[in-house]
Backbone bond lengths (Angstrom), bond angles and torsions (degrees), N, CA, C in turn:
res aa  C-N    CA-C-N  psi(-1)  N-CA   C-N-CA  omega(-1)  CA-C   N-CA-C  phi
1 M - - - 1.499 - - 1.531 106.80 -
2 G 1.314 114.29 128.52 1.465 119.00 179.81 1.506 111.81 -76.30
3 K 1.436 114.02 147.35 1.438 120.44 177.20 1.515 110.41 -128.58
4 L 1.294 115.40 144.96 1.509 122.25 -179.93 1.489 108.39 -83.60
5 D 1.325 118.66 121.47 1.434 124.10 179.69 1.532 105.05 -120.46
6 G 1.362 117.45 92.89 1.479 121.02 -174.87 1.518 107.86 67.34
7 K 1.330 114.07 -118.70 1.468 118.28 178.72 1.579 110.27 -103.78
8 Y 1.290 115.28 10.89 1.496 119.40 178.43 1.483 112.89 -111.81
9 I 1.322 118.29 150.33 1.452 123.44 175.66 1.549 107.03 -106.51
10 R 1.336 114.26 135.25 1.483 120.74 176.40 1.487 108.60 -123.37
11 G 1.349 115.32 144.09 1.480 119.79 172.28 1.514 110.16 108.81
12 L 1.408 110.27 -169.64 1.426 118.69 -175.92 1.477 114.41 -103.06
13 V 1.326 114.17 127.48 1.515 121.61 177.00 1.457 106.52 -122.99
14 G 1.336 114.97 110.93 1.451 120.73 -177.90 1.546 109.90 59.28
15 D 1.347 117.06 -119.23 1.496 122.75 178.94 1.523 109.81 -101.84
16 T 1.318 117.76 15.40 1.430 119.77 -174.46 1.579 108.48 -122.57
17 V 1.375 111.77 135.99 1.436 119.12 -179.37 1.551 107.74 -106.48
18 F 1.337 116.32 130.38 1.435 120.78 178.82 1.563 110.40 -108.81
19 K 1.259 115.69 132.19 1.474 119.72 -177.48 1.541 111.42 -133.39
20 K 1.276 119.29 155.86 1.401 124.85 171.88 1.520 110.83 -109.07
21 V 1.333 120.53 114.73 1.415 122.74 -179.41 1.542 105.44 -120.49
22 G 1.333 113.65 110.74 1.454 117.59 -175.57 1.542 109.68 66.27
23 K 1.344 113.96 -122.54 1.522 118.84 174.94 1.473 111.20 -108.81
24 K 1.295 116.28 21.52 1.503 118.77 178.69 1.512 111.52 -113.23
25 Q 1.309 114.69 152.51 1.469 121.83 172.43 1.525 107.26 -96.07
26 V 1.360 114.87 124.39 1.398 118.57 179.93 1.504 111.24 -112.94
27 V 1.298 116.88 132.14 1.524 122.92 -177.82 1.494 107.57 -121.21
28 Q 1.366 115.36 128.86 1.441 120.41 178.19 1.544 110.85 -143.86
29 G 1.303 114.46 154.89 1.470 119.43 179.78 1.526 111.88 -74.00
30 K 1.351 114.69 144.46 1.448 117.61 179.51 1.612 108.99 -71.71
31 S 1.274 112.54 134.48 1.483 119.68 -179.62 1.521 108.25 -64.24
32 K 1.318 116.79 132.28 1.457 123.60 176.18 1.493 113.01 -110.97
33 K 1.342 113.55 5.50 1.499 118.41 176.42 1.525 112.44 -74.76
34 K 1.266 114.12 129.06 1.457 121.25 177.96 1.571 110.63 -98.16
35 I 1.280 115.03 132.52 1.456 116.34 179.46 1.479 110.02 -80.99
36 K 1.330 115.26 125.18 1.487 119.48 178.87 1.492 111.66 -95.39
37 Q 1.297 117.38 137.26 1.436 123.42 173.37 1.548 108.50 -84.46
38 T 1.349 114.02 132.76 1.450 118.66 173.74 1.504 109.28 -69.59
39 V 1.375 115.65 162.51 1.453 119.06 174.16 1.482 112.64 -58.91
40 A 1.333 117.72 -40.75 1.495 121.88 177.64 1.541 110.49 -61.34
41 T 1.337 115.81 -40.97 1.485 118.14 -178.54 1.562 110.34 -63.60
42 K 1.325 112.63 -43.93 1.511 118.59 -178.26 1.537 108.13 -64.90
43 K 1.292 119.34 -39.39 1.428 120.22 179.08 1.575 113.21 -65.21
44 A 1.367 110.68 -42.06 1.442 115.05 178.37 1.476 112.36 -63.16
45 A 1.334 118.00 -39.52 1.459 122.61 177.65 1.513 109.16 -62.06
46 G 1.383 115.98 -40.63 1.447 118.04 179.82 1.546 113.08 -61.67
47 V 1.330 116.83 -42.81 1.434 120.62 179.36 1.534 109.35 -66.08
48 F 1.321 118.81 -38.73 1.450 119.39 179.69 1.448 111.90 -65.98
49 G 1.385 118.48 -35.43 1.445 120.54 178.17 1.512 113.70 -65.95
50 K 1.386 114.69 -36.31 1.423 120.12 175.25 1.500 113.04 -68.64
51 A 1.343 114.49 -33.66 1.518 119.39 176.78 1.474 107.69 -68.05
52 S 1.244 122.60 -40.13 1.425 125.23 -176.87 1.588 108.74 -62.46
53 N 1.381 115.94 -41.35 1.428 119.74 177.78 1.559 111.07 -65.96
54 M 1.355 114.51 -43.81 1.487 116.88 -178.98 1.541 110.44 -63.35
55 A 1.339 116.33 -42.66 1.431 119.06 179.03 1.527 112.42 -60.75
56 S 1.305 114.15 -40.60 1.542 119.28 176.24 1.457 110.04 -62.07
57 D 1.304 121.60 -48.72 1.476 127.28 179.73 1.579 109.03 -53.34
58 I 1.306 116.98 -47.24 1.487 121.70 -178.20 1.517 109.38 -66.09
59 R 1.338 118.75 -43.02 1.492 120.97 -178.75 1.508 111.44 -63.68
60 V 1.362 113.43 -44.25 1.509 116.55 -179.33 1.495 110.68 -64.59
61 A 1.329 116.35 -45.66 1.467 116.24 -177.86 1.530 113.89 -65.29
62 L 1.321 117.82 -21.84 1.513 121.27 -177.42 1.486 110.84 -116.66
63 A 1.302 118.39 21.70 1.475 124.04 179.94 1.487 111.67 -58.51
64 Q 1.345 120.72 -30.63 1.468 123.36 -174.36 1.554 108.56 -61.81
65 T 1.400 115.02 -34.24 1.479 116.70 -176.62 1.544 111.06 -104.22
66 I 1.334 116.26 -22.52 1.491 116.00 -179.24 1.483 109.20 -72.32
67 G 1.339 117.34 -49.94 1.508 120.92 176.95 1.491 110.09 62.93
68 E 1.315 117.62 -142.07 1.484 121.32 -174.81 1.544 107.41 -71.48
69 H 1.343 114.06 141.81 1.491 116.18 178.62 1.551 106.54 -132.45
70 D 1.346 116.00 166.16 1.451 120.28 -179.61 1.563 111.53 -70.01
71 G 1.332 116.62 166.04 1.433 120.77 -173.34 1.485 115.34 -64.62
72 M 1.312 117.04 -21.42 1.497 118.13 -178.58 1.502 113.47 -109.64
73 A 1.362 114.56 9.60 1.492 119.40 -176.63 1.580 111.66 -60.22
74 I 1.347 116.17 -43.18 1.414 120.39 -175.60 1.521 110.83 -64.29
75 S 1.305 114.64 -44.13 1.472 121.53 178.40 1.589 111.21 -61.37
76 R 1.366 112.98 -47.87 1.436 119.26 -179.34 1.548 110.69 -63.13
77 F 1.330 115.80 -42.86 1.472 118.88 -177.84 1.518 111.25 -67.81
78 T 1.337 118.26 -38.09 1.415 119.52 -179.97 1.567 110.09 -65.78
79 G 1.357 116.09 -36.56 1.446 119.02 176.09 1.487 110.49 -62.64
80 E 1.347 121.37 -40.48 1.458 123.41 -179.62 1.517 109.40 -64.50
81 N 1.346 117.07 -39.68 1.435 122.47 -179.98 1.554 110.95 -65.90
82 A 1.349 113.39 -33.49 1.495 118.04 -179.20 1.559 108.56 -64.64
83 L 1.453 112.19 -41.30 1.529 115.20 177.57 1.512 110.10 -62.15
84 V 1.336 115.98 -38.68 1.498 115.73 179.66 1.511 113.55 -63.36
85 L 1.337 116.50 -44.80 1.449 121.31 -179.86 1.560 112.14 -64.82
86 N 1.301 114.15 -36.88 1.488 118.46 178.94 1.525 108.82 -66.03
87 S 1.317 120.31 -34.16 1.427 123.66 179.91 1.529 109.70 -71.02
88 A 1.325 120.21 -22.68 1.451 122.38 -179.66 1.492 113.63 -100.50
89 L 1.391 115.50 -1.88 1.467 122.33 -175.53 1.507 109.88 -77.72
90 I 1.341 117.42 128.32 1.473 123.78 172.30 1.544 104.57 -93.73
91 R 1.380 119.01 106.72 1.393 122.97 -173.03 1.530 115.93 -56.88
92 E 1.347 112.54 -43.62 1.486 118.13 -173.73 1.527 111.52 -63.65
93 T 1.310 117.29 -35.55 1.471 119.09 -173.65 1.537 109.60 -109.56
94 Q 1.340 118.12 -8.11 1.484 122.85 -177.13 1.577 110.98 56.19
95 T 1.318 114.52 36.59 1.435 121.25 173.47 1.512 109.77 -114.65
96 F 1.333 119.58 174.51 1.432 123.59 -174.42 1.540 112.88 -121.59
97 D 1.261 117.12 135.18 1.480 123.37 177.15 1.528 103.33 -115.80
98 F 1.337 113.90 99.85 1.468 118.47 -171.96 1.556 111.07 -78.83
99 S 1.314 116.34 -8.60 1.513 117.75 174.76 1.566 108.66 -73.78
100 N 1.319 117.53 -16.14 1.442 121.50 -179.50 1.537 110.53 -100.80
101 A 1.361 116.93 -6.95 1.435 121.22 -171.49 1.515 111.58 -67.92
102 A 1.338 116.09 136.38 1.514 119.75 -178.97 1.483 111.52 -85.75
103 F 1.337 118.96 68.91 1.436 122.76 -178.18 1.528 111.74 -67.71
104 D 1.311 116.12 -17.42 1.502 118.86 175.89 1.465 114.67 -64.68
105 K 1.419 116.94 -12.42 1.406 120.60 173.37 1.499 113.72 -63.62
106 L 1.389 115.81 -21.76 1.437 119.84 177.12 1.539 114.94 -81.77
107 N 1.380 115.68 -15.42 1.431 121.87 -175.81 1.557 109.64 -58.36
108 G 1.279 120.25 129.12 1.396 124.51 179.62 1.510 116.94 80.71
109 F 1.332 117.93 8.29 1.455 119.14 -176.89 1.545 107.14 -68.67
110 E 1.307 112.67 129.68 1.516 120.87 -177.53 1.508 109.96 -97.31
111 F 1.310 118.85 126.35 1.461 122.03 176.24 1.428 114.78 -83.02
112 N 1.349 119.81 -7.58 1.481 124.44 179.05 1.532 106.70 -140.26
113 I 1.296 113.65 103.14 1.467 120.58 -179.07 1.559 113.13 -58.55
114 D 1.350 115.34 -39.52 1.461 118.92 -175.84 1.510 112.49 -83.61
115 S 1.345 121.01 -6.65 1.413 122.24 175.93 1.570 109.67 -139.45
116 P 1.282 119.29 62.36 1.468 120.78 -175.53 1.514 112.56 -72.85
117 V 1.318 113.29 145.00 1.445 120.43 179.93 1.577 111.09 -57.60
118 R 1.270 116.72 -35.81 1.527 120.66 -175.54 1.504 109.72 -65.53
119 K 1.349 123.70 -16.14 1.374 121.89 178.55 1.496 112.54 -85.65
120 F 1.365 116.06 -10.34 1.476 119.42 -173.44 1.556 110.63 -120.97
121 L 1.318 117.72 -34.41 1.505 120.01 -177.92 1.502 108.34 -108.35
122 F 1.373 116.27 118.74 1.469 120.02 -176.57 1.557 110.87 -109.83
123 A 1.398 117.15 -12.18 1.459 118.41 171.65 1.505 109.96 -76.68
124 Q 1.348 117.65 144.08 1.393 121.76 -174.62 1.487 111.70 -104.97
125 P 1.373 119.70 109.16 1.481 121.24 -177.60 1.535 107.89 -73.01
126 A 1.343 116.20 145.63 1.419 122.28 177.73 1.490 112.26 -107.78
127 V 1.310 119.17 146.81 1.450 124.81 -174.55 1.563 109.09 -122.60
128 T 1.328 117.41 122.29 1.431 120.44 173.51 1.516 108.25 -126.35
129 T 1.368 116.40 152.60 1.399 118.86 -174.35 1.564 112.48 -141.58
130 T 1.304 116.24 143.74 1.476 121.98 175.95 1.530 105.28 -130.47
131 E 1.298 116.13 -179.37 1.493 117.22 173.00 1.476 115.67 -64.33
132 E 1.289 117.52 -24.04 1.457 122.27 -177.23 1.510 114.85 -97.23
133 A 1.356 117.72 -33.16 1.481 116.52 -175.24 1.529 111.20 -150.81
134 I 1.281 113.26 158.05 1.409 125.72 173.20 1.530 110.04 -111.66
135 N 1.275 120.80 120.26 1.485 123.72 -175.65 1.536 110.05 -113.94
136 V 1.336 110.32 127.74 1.463 118.59 172.91 1.537 108.21 -110.09
137 T 1.298 115.93 121.63 1.532 121.03 -175.97 1.482 107.50 -112.81
138 L 1.366 113.84 118.78 1.494 118.79 174.75 1.510 104.93 -96.89
139 P 1.323 117.03 120.31 1.470 122.58 -175.22 1.510 110.93 -68.14
140 E 1.268 117.44 164.31 1.422 124.48 174.14 1.542 109.40 -48.86
141 M 1.341 119.23 126.85 1.425 122.04 -178.78 1.541 110.07 -117.12
142 H 1.326 111.27 141.71 1.470 120.50 175.04 1.525 110.67 -109.13
143 I 1.310 115.69 112.18 1.480 122.76 -175.67 1.520 108.20 -95.62
144 P 1.342 116.98 132.30 1.474 128.24 14.06 1.532 113.84 -99.35
145 R 1.332 119.21 15.40 1.449 119.21 -175.48 1.554 111.47 -68.29
146 D 1.290 116.87 -44.04 1.499 122.59 -173.94 1.491 114.39 -92.64
147 L 1.274 116.47 -7.65 1.508 117.47 -177.95 1.580 103.87 -146.28
148 K 1.324 116.88 119.97 1.429 120.29 -179.53 1.529 111.37 -96.99
149 F 1.300 115.65 148.80 1.453 124.15 -178.22 1.463 112.24 -113.85
150 P 1.335 122.55 139.43 1.402 124.64 170.78 1.503 111.36 -69.64
151 T 1.298 120.12 168.09 1.435 121.83 -175.05 1.569 111.40 -62.39
152 E 1.333 114.00 -37.99 1.480 116.54 -171.88 1.577 110.44 -80.67
153 G 1.341 116.57 -44.82 1.504 119.99 -172.32 1.527 113.81 -92.99
154 K 1.253 117.47 127.54 1.456 121.75 -179.43 1.547 109.67 -115.19
155 N 1.253 119.34 7.48 1.415 123.43 172.93 1.525 109.86 -130.39
156 C 1.291 117.43 149.66 1.509 121.52 -176.38 1.484 111.10 -140.92
157 I 1.350 115.46 140.66 1.519 122.83 168.30 1.505 104.26 -108.55
158 L 1.300 113.61 112.79 1.479 125.01 177.55 1.527 107.52 -91.99
159 A 1.296 119.30 114.15 1.481 119.71 -169.58 1.573 109.51 -128.13
160 F 1.320 112.31 145.70 1.506 119.72 175.43 1.528 106.87 -126.43
161 Q 1.357 110.30 150.28 1.487 117.81 178.95 1.486 108.66 -143.05
162 A 1.252 119.00 144.67 1.470 125.55 -179.91 1.595 109.90 -126.40
163 A 1.313 114.80 142.94 1.452 120.42 176.27 1.544 105.79 -137.02
164 L 1.315 114.75 145.56 1.419 121.93 178.50 1.532 112.42 -113.84
165 F 1.374 116.86 143.91 1.457 120.08 -175.04 1.521 109.07 -134.05
166 D 1.344 116.91 116.74 1.425 124.70 175.95 1.507 107.46 -84.67
167 L 1.367 117.15 97.44 1.464 121.60 -173.17 1.562 113.01 -78.02
168 E 1.285 117.13 -7.86 1.425 120.65 -179.63 1.561 110.63 -92.31
169 N 1.316 114.11 -34.68 1.484 118.20 -178.54 1.548 111.61 -113.81
170 Y 1.319 115.94 6.18 1.505 124.15 172.14 1.541 107.98 57.74
171 R 1.328 115.82 61.27 1.464 120.97 176.82 1.519 108.96 -136.30
172 R 1.346 115.76 149.41 1.483 119.92 -178.22 1.515 109.64 -133.02
173 L 1.411 114.78 151.98 1.399 121.89 177.45 1.539 108.67 -127.15
174 K 1.340 114.62 118.12 1.499 117.41 172.58 1.444 108.57 -89.49
175 Q 1.391 113.25 140.47 1.502 117.76 177.47 1.525 108.29 -120.19
176 D 1.255 120.21 147.44 1.425 125.66 -177.71 1.533 111.09 -65.32
177 A 1.355 113.78 142.50 1.471 118.91 176.53 1.531 110.35 -66.88
178 Q 1.387 112.72 147.79 1.453 119.00 174.57 1.548 107.73 -121.55
179 S 1.306 119.00 147.99 1.498 118.77 -169.82 1.457 112.58 -147.08
180 V 1.317 114.56 167.77 1.478 123.32 170.50 1.495 105.68 -134.74
181 E 1.385 113.37 140.30 1.520 117.94 -178.85 1.519 106.99 -103.57
182 I 1.381 111.91 131.32 1.499 118.50 -178.31 1.502 106.27 -116.83
183 K 1.302 115.88 122.92 1.528 120.37 178.39 1.546 106.12 -108.66
184 Y 1.364 111.74 120.28 1.451 118.15 -177.97 1.572 108.14 -101.89
185 E 1.260 116.94 121.86 1.506 122.14 -177.18 1.487 111.67 -114.76
186 Y 1.421 117.36 36.31 1.385 121.71 173.39 1.559 115.29 65.82
187 K 1.281 115.07 20.97 1.520 120.24 175.48 1.536 107.84 -142.86
188 P 1.322 117.21 154.24 1.515 120.90 -177.84 1.522 108.25 -56.76
189 L 1.405 111.51 138.64 1.424 121.10 -179.32 1.512 112.04 -138.17
190 T 1.269 117.78 141.47 1.486 118.91 179.33 1.570 109.49 -114.90
191 I 1.329 115.51 120.77 1.425 121.65 176.72 1.481 110.26 -99.36
192 P 1.397 118.46 119.71 1.417 121.31 -175.19 1.548 111.68 -66.43
193 T 1.354 114.62 164.12 1.465 118.17 177.69 1.461 113.75 -56.74
194 T 1.358 117.75 135.86 1.482 122.90 -173.12 1.492 105.16 -126.85
195 E 1.404 115.00 136.41 1.463 120.79 173.41 1.451 114.54 -113.63
196 F 1.329 118.14 142.64 1.480 124.52 176.89 1.537 105.62 -122.80
197 N 1.335 116.15 133.24 1.455 121.15 179.93 1.523 113.76 -116.94
198 F 1.331 116.43 130.91 1.449 123.64 179.60 1.485 110.98 -124.61
199 T 1.351 113.76 159.59 1.433 119.23 179.32 1.559 112.99 -69.87
200 S 1.266 118.54 142.36 1.472 123.32 178.52 1.521 108.61 -116.89
201 E 1.411 114.96 155.80 1.435 121.40 175.70 1.491 110.75 -147.15
202 P 1.317 123.05 114.71 1.441 123.93 -176.94 1.507 114.20 -52.10
203 G 1.304 119.07 142.67 1.430 126.13 176.34 1.468 116.06 76.74
204 C 1.379 117.83 8.50 1.481 120.97 -177.10 1.525 108.62 -108.44
205 L 1.348 113.63 157.80 1.506 118.83 172.04 1.479 105.78 -81.53
206 C 1.303 115.50 140.28 1.460 123.12 174.74 1.533 108.20 -121.57
207 V 1.334 114.36 130.86 1.459 118.75 176.15 1.539 107.95 -127.02
208 I 1.357 114.28 128.23 1.452 121.52 -177.12 1.504 109.67 -116.61
209 T 1.324 115.20 129.11 1.511 120.39 176.48 1.551 111.08 -109.95
210 V 1.307 112.10 158.69 1.446 120.76 175.49 1.450 109.34 -132.19
211 T 1.359 118.78 138.15 1.463 120.86 178.74 1.511 109.84 -143.45
212 L 1.343 114.11 154.30 1.496 122.57 -178.10 1.531 106.15 -121.81
213 R 1.353 111.26 118.16 1.513 116.91 179.43 1.515 105.01 -114.70
214 Y 1.346 113.88 117.80 1.490 120.74 -176.77 1.545 107.85 -100.40
215 F 1.310 114.75 151.07 1.475 120.29 -179.70 1.510 111.78 -157.06
216 V 1.306 115.11 164.82 1.497 120.32 177.49 1.571 107.96 -119.84
217 K 1.240 117.76 151.93 1.444 119.96 175.64 1.508 111.29 -88.09
218 T 1.360 114.14 134.08 1.448 118.84 -178.73 1.590 105.16 -128.76
219 F 1.306 115.86 173.49 1.481 119.69 178.00 1.619 108.43 -65.90
220 A 1.298 117.04 -22.05 1.498 122.74 -177.22 1.539 110.22 -94.63
221 G 1.346 118.42 0.77 1.457 122.12 -176.64 1.538 112.92 112.89
222 N 1.346 115.68 -162.88 1.429 120.17 -177.25 1.509 113.14 -72.18
223 L 1.351 118.14 135.67 1.464 122.73 178.69 1.475 107.70 -118.81
224 G 1.312 117.57 108.73 1.507 122.66 -176.99 1.537 110.41 -71.44
225 I 1.323 116.51 141.08 1.437 119.75 175.90 1.497 114.67 -108.70
226 N 1.300 115.62 -3.28 1.515 117.58 176.63 1.555 109.84 -62.91
227 S 1.343 114.77 147.57 1.402 122.20 -178.86 1.504 111.43 -150.54
228 K 1.331 116.82 -175.98 1.496 119.17 -179.50 1.508 109.71 -65.22
229 S 1.316 117.54 -28.78 1.471 119.69 179.90 1.549 114.46 -93.21
230 F 1.319 115.90 -7.86 1.462 120.76 178.14 1.499 108.02 -143.60
231 N 1.353 115.61 104.48 1.498 119.39 -178.20 1.519 107.51 -164.36
232 P 1.355 117.21 80.60 1.508 120.47 179.01 1.520 112.56 -58.88
233 A 1.291 118.41 117.08 1.435 122.55 177.89 1.492 108.34 -153.09
234 A 1.308 117.52 135.88 1.494 121.57 -174.96 1.503 111.72 -153.15
235 I 1.337 117.84 162.56 1.444 122.95 170.94 1.511 109.78 -83.06
236 L 1.313 117.55 119.80 1.437 121.25 177.50 1.501 111.43 -77.47
237 K 1.311 119.40 -46.11 1.426 124.27 -178.19 1.470 114.61 -159.97
238 A 1.301 118.83 135.43 1.480 124.67 174.49 1.576 107.81 -126.32
239 F 1.306 114.60 131.52 1.444 117.56 -176.07 1.499 111.88 -162.99
240 M 1.312 119.83 158.94 1.423 126.18 174.24 1.495 108.80 -87.33
241 I 1.347 119.12 128.95 1.413 120.64 177.58 1.536 108.91 -82.17
242 P 1.359 116.55 130.91 1.486 119.42 -175.82 1.488 113.12 -56.89
243 G 1.306 118.77 151.38 1.452 122.82 176.54 1.542 111.46 112.46
244 T 1.362 112.54 -178.99 1.443 119.58 -178.41 1.486 110.93 -106.27
245 V 1.287 118.68 135.70 1.492 120.87 -176.08 1.544 108.88 -71.70
246 N 1.296 117.40 141.12 1.435 127.08 173.37 1.499 110.58 -102.08
247 P 1.326 118.43 106.18 1.462 121.32 -175.59 1.486 112.00 -60.87
248 D 1.345 121.12 -28.20 1.415 121.23 178.02 1.506 111.51 -67.47
249 A 1.360 116.77 -31.67 1.448 120.08 -176.11 1.562 111.08 -76.53
250 T 1.356 117.57 -19.20 1.466 121.41 -176.51 1.529 112.07 -109.60
251 K 1.311 118.45 -1.12 1.461 120.25 -173.51 1.568 111.69 -64.73
252 S 1.249 119.92 -20.22 1.479 121.57 -178.39 1.534 109.33 -93.46
253 W 1.348 118.57 -1.79 1.464 120.37 179.30 1.566 111.25 -75.71
254 R 1.278 118.14 166.22 1.464 120.91 177.05 1.511 114.78 -70.81
255 E 1.280 116.24 145.90 1.491 118.87 179.28 1.538 109.41 -73.73
256 M 1.380 113.75 141.25 1.452 120.62 178.76 1.574 106.82 -92.64
257 S 1.325 113.48 151.76 1.462 121.42 169.25 1.542 110.99 -73.59
258 F 1.337 114.67 -25.84 1.521 119.49 -179.86 1.543 107.38 -69.54
259 N 1.285 112.86 138.09 1.474 121.64 177.72 1.487 110.47 -163.30
260 V 1.270 118.54 129.61 1.518 121.84 -177.79 1.446 114.93 -91.59
261 K 1.334 117.81 -0.97 1.494 120.32 178.64 1.514 111.68 -74.98
């Protein structure tokens, strides 16, 4: 709709566009040209949409340990998932072969750029898997060498969480986080090797997260210091579990928003 601005008209009137350029009235016809998307552009948009859904499913399933994330984390994580799906995409048929997907691209993804896990945890957890179980082994740690503490918090809950994704039947299984509490009393401390065990399912995608929750002791109990600006959380490992998925074993899992159909 056109508007009068002094002695000039601005805006759209019918099929005519009125503009003010300097001290002149400019009149031009409305463009009727429609921008066409190429087939390649439409396909790329389709893959990105699926990546957005997959990224959302992973974040929701692992929300217990991801917690607060930085403002660009969703966009960054969707981009990484798009790279994963493109690695699995069979161009000729526009189908996906997840056995070839590069899920390791997600390894080490930090959900908070300003407080990355890698700046605080220097011990390297190991992941092993069988058809029955997924094991996360935290090696012996020497405090404060292998785990750094912020100025405020001198105690830490180091937690791991695993989630499984049946990418053939579009189902997901959230598993509860498991943790170890480390109390730092300003003197060297050795934490023995600790193991965490999660459920496994052949043929499924497994994503494991690690998070550090710091707190201080008060007369009223533990007071957490993690916040939106400080919350170390990352993906420890993402991988396909060997084997063929059994749809009967996953039929009770929650439905995913991700779907390649």
